[in-house]
N, C-alpha and C positions, 0 to 999 in steps of 0.2 A: 426297941431302941428309942431313946429319948430324942425329942426334937432338937435339943441343944447339941446332942452328940452328933446327930445327923448334919447340923449346920457346921459344926467343926470339921467333920469329915468332908463336907462339900468344899470347904474352903481350901482343904489340902489337895483334893482331887478335882481338878478342872478338866472337863471333857475336851478332847481335841476337836477341831473342826475339819472335817474331811470333805472339802468342796471341790477338790481337783483329783484327777488320776494320780495314783501314788506309785505305780509300777516303775516309773522312770527314776525314782530315788535310788541312790546307790549307797551302800554301807561299806565300811572298812572290811577288807577281806579277812576271814578267819579260818584257821585250820585247827582242828581238834582231833587228837588221836586217843580213843578209848582203848585201854590195854587190859588183857588177861581177864576177860569177862565170860560169864556163862550166857550164851546168846540163844534166844528163841527164834529159830528160822522157819520159814515155810519152804517145803519141797513141792514135788509134783502133786497135783490134785489137792492142793492145800494141806498136805500132810505136815505135821509139826515135828521139827527135829530140835533137840537141845544140845548144843555143842559147847564144849568147854575150852578155856584158854584162847579166846578169840579176840582179835583186835578189830576196831572199826575206825577208818579214817574218814573224817567229815570235812569237806571244804565248802565254805559259803553255804552251809545248810544242806548240802547234798552228799550222800554217801558215795565216796569214791573208791573205797576198797574195803573188803571184809576178808579176813584170813588171819593166819598165825604169824607172829613175829614181824609185823610190818615196821619198817624202819621209819622213825619219826622225821617228816620233812623239816626243813629249816623254819624256825619261828613257830612251830606247831605247839599248841597247848596240850601237854600229855597228861591224861587222867588215869590213875591206876584204879581199875575197876575189879581188882581181885576180890573174890567172895561177893561179887555183885551179880545180879541178873539184868540182862538188857532185853527189853521186849519192844515190839512195835507199840506205838502209842495207840490208845483206844479210840474208836471212831463211833460217835454217837449219831445215829441216823434219825432221831426224833427227840426234840427237846423244846421246852417253852422257857427260855432263859429269863424272861422278864418277871417271873412269878416269885422271886426270892422273898419279897416282903410278906407273902402269904404263907410262909413256912408254918405248917401245923394247922393252919386255919380250916382246911377242909378234910381233916383226918377222918371225921365221921360222916362225911357227905357221900351219898351215892352219886351216880353220874348225872342224874337230873339236877340234883342240888349243886353239883360242880358248875353246870352251865348257868344256873340262875344266881348262885351266891359267890362262886369263886371267879369264873371267867369275867364276869361283868364288873369286878373290882378294878379292871383296867381303866374304867372311867373316873376312878378316884385318883389315878396316878397323874402327876405333873410330868413334864419332860424330865425334870431332875430326878423324879422317882424312877422313871423308866431307865435312866442312865445308871443309877445306883443298883437297881434290881438286876439289870442286864450285866453290869460289871461283876457283881457278886455271883451271879449265876455262872458266868464264865470262869471266875476264879475257883469256885467250888468244883466245877468240872475238871479244871486243870489239876486241882489238888487230888482228885480221884483218878488221875492218870489219862484223862481225855485230852487228845491233841487236836481233834477235829470234831466239830459239832454241826449238825444240820438243825438250825434254829427255825422252827415253825412259829413265826412271830405274829401272833393274833392279838397282841396287847397294845398296839399303837393306834390311838384314837385321833391322831393328827399328824401331818408331815413333820412337825417339830418333834414329836415323840419318836418317830422313826429315825430322824437324824441323830437324836440322843442315843437311841439303841445301837445304831451302827458305830457311833463314836466309842461307846463302851465296849462293844465287840472288838473294835480295832485296838483300843488301848489295852485290853486285857492280855494280848499276846497269843491268844488261841488262834487256830486256823478254822475256817468254817464257811458256811453259807448262811446268809441272813435272808431267809425266805419270808418276804414281806407280805402280809395279808391285810385285806380290808376288814376292819373291826366295826361293823355297824355304823360306819361313817355316813352311810346313805339311809337315814331313818325316815320311815313313813310316819311314825308316831312314837313319842316317848313322853309320858306324863306319869302321874301318881297311880294310874290304873294299869298301864301296859307299856311295853317297849316292843315296837314292831319295826323290823327292818324292811326296807323296800325290796320285796322279793323279786321284782321284775327287771332290775337293772343294776349294773355295777357303776359306781360314780365316776364320772369323767376326771375329776381332780385326782382321784386314786390312780387311775391308769396313767395319767400324765406324770405323776410322781414316781411310779414304777419305771417309766421310760427315762426319766431324768436320772434316777439312781443307776439304772443300767448303763447309761452313757458315761457316768462318772466312775464306774467300776473299773478296777478293783480298789478296795480300801485296805488300810493297815499294811502298807508296803507290800501289797499283793497277797496277803493272807486271807482276806475277807472278800467274798464275792456276793453279789446280790442275786437272790432267787425269788420265786413267787410261791406263796402258799394260798390255796383256794379251796373252799368247801361249798361253793354256791351252785351245785349241779342241779338244784331245784329250779334255777332260773331258765328262761327261754334259751334254746340252743344258740341263737344268734348273739346273745349276750356272752356266753361262755366262749364261743369261738372268737368274738371280738377281743376279749381279754387275752386269750392265748396268742392270737395272731399278732397283737401289738407288742406283747411282752417278748415273744420270740424274736420279732423283727428288731426290737431294741437291743437284743443281745442277752436276754435271760437264758441261762444254761440248765437250770434245775427248777422243777415245779413239784410241789408236794401237796398232798391232800389227805385228810382223814377219811376213813371208810368205817362206818359203824352201822347202827340200826336207825339212822336218821336220814331222811331224804333218799333220793334214788341211788341205785348202784353206781358207784364211781367207775369201776371197770367197764360196765355196760354202756355208761354215758360216754366215756372216752372212746370206746370202740365205735359206738353209733356215730359220734362226731368226727371220727378219723383223726384224733388228736394224739394218739400214741406215736412216739418217734419211730421213724423208719431207720433201718440199719445205717443209712448214709447221713442221718440227721445228728447234730451235735448237741442235742439237749437230752436231759434225763428226767423221768417222772418217778417219784418215790411215793408209794401209797402207805399210810400208816394204819396199824391195828388189823382191820379186816375180819374180826372175829365172827361177824354175821354173814360172811360171804357164802354163797352156794357154789355147787359144782361148776355152774356156768361162769361165775366170776374167776374161779381158779383156772379154768381153761383159758380164759382171756389173758390172765396174767402170765401164764406159762407160754402161751402163744407169742406174746410180745416181749417176753423176758423182762417184765416190769417188777422191780423189787418191792418187798413188803418190810416196813419197819415195825418191829414187834417190841412191846413194852410190857413184859409179863406182870410187873408189880402194879402199875396203874390199871391195866386191863382187869386184873383181879379186883382191885379197889372199886372199879366202876361196874362190877358184876357183868362184864362183857363176855365171859366164858373163857374156855381154854385158849391159850395163846397159840399162834400158828408158826412159831419160829422153826419148828422142824417138820412142817408140812412137806411131804415128798414132792419134788419137782419145782418148788418155788424158790426163787432167789430171795433170801431173807436176811435180816440183820438185826441187831439189838438197838434199842433206844432207852433213854431214861425217862423221857416225857415230862411229867410235872414234878419238879423237885421240891415243890411246896407240899407234896403228899408223900414223897418217898426219897430215896437217896439219888444223888447224881452219879453214883459209882456204877460203871458198866459191869464190873466184876460182881457187884451185888445183884445187878440185873441178871447176869449169867447164872449165878447160883440159884436165884429165883426161878429162872427158866428151867433148869435141870430139876429142881424140886417139884415144880408143877407137872412137868412131863412125866416124871416118875410116879407122882400121885395119880395122874390120869391113867397110866397103865395099871397101877395097883388096883384102882377101883374097877376098871374094866375086867380084870382077871377075877377079882373078888366076886363079881356078879355071876361068874362062871364056876365059882368054887375052886379057883386056881390061885396060885401064888407066883410072884415074880422070881425068876431064876437068873435073869440077866437084864441089865439096863440097855435100852436101845440107843441112848444118847450119852455122850461122854464129855468130860471137861475139855478135851482137845477140840471137839466139834463146836462147843459153845464158845470157846476162845476165838475160833475163826470168825464167829458171828460178830465179834467185837473188833475184828482186825481186818484180815484180807477180804472176807465176804462183805464186810461193811464198806470197805473201799470200793469194791466192785458195784455195790448198790448205789453209791453216789457218783459213780462214773470216774473214779480217780484211782483205779487199780494200778495204773502205770506210775503213779506218784507217791502214794502212801499205802499203808496197810501191812507192810512186811519190811524186813530188814534185807535190802538188796541193793547192789550197786546201781546208781542212777536215780534212786528214789530219794525223796526228802528225808532228812534225818529227824523225823517226828517220832522220837523214841523215848523209852523210859529206862531209867537206871535205878534199881532198887535192891 
């Protein structure tokens, strides 16, 4: 995109400034009745049922009634959904929304090149660039049917960048968590020879900004909450504990971390530091990828019921090995990850997950001289990984992830 076109776009799209809590803002009451649709519902044990000629009554964004021949309330907007399918909106449990401007840039990069050549491009972003990248990332996700995204934001190199990212997130209309992470703000050395982060401490200005954002939370009229992203488990234990303690005290409800073949084991570190949430705690931890985890890591995740966000396309791109979306006993869900490398579509991610799991089984049986006679994983199962199981992973099963009375009307009509 040319600089002149970007300038014209910037003049038309001015970011909002969200400096105060927004949950107190009220909007005009709305009532919508969707009639005569084919609805994808969830039953017991997440079983999928497809029911025809169903109406859905929505009042102020909440599903009030699901059934046949619902009488339209006064002043309701009635929408004929004959020959339409209504589905729960898709829930993306791992994404880096800021990376839009890098579309196609790292297509031939392995994971090591991604870290050096792609991820550090964030230092070339101005706050305006972050706003546009974040906004376009959100809109691309919405266009693909995503209604909630857990944004692991590791591209904000200053507080101004993060404020722009939150403004874009809020302005887009999507629901989600802005999981704010420190991006080499605390550098020990950066010159023409090397870029070395301070491996011993987390910067105090970053922690204070996290606390400030948490106190101003929520944003976007309640749609966007602030979370924390953190990958610094190589740091001293007291530094990790300090960040978690202050973030949780400030009101952070979700923390997410990458788990790969770099640094110490994330599950083992969280277990050692007693940082996993207890049943009575009101925060959630989501771990991403995990392709290099061992049996000890799996046991820890299962013990604490900590979810794993799996991104089959980028995990293959990064030569990380087979995805773990269908690992027995794990709570898992789908993510899109880097839309600069792949699609934002969770249905594309779902297809990719099925293809890779089937290929994995095929190769295992081929080694034994056998052939596949039945697939282990189905389209229904992977659909759940983008809806109800994803809602469970981010701690919002009671609010989103399925079409049910009392839940938010984060739904798709197609």
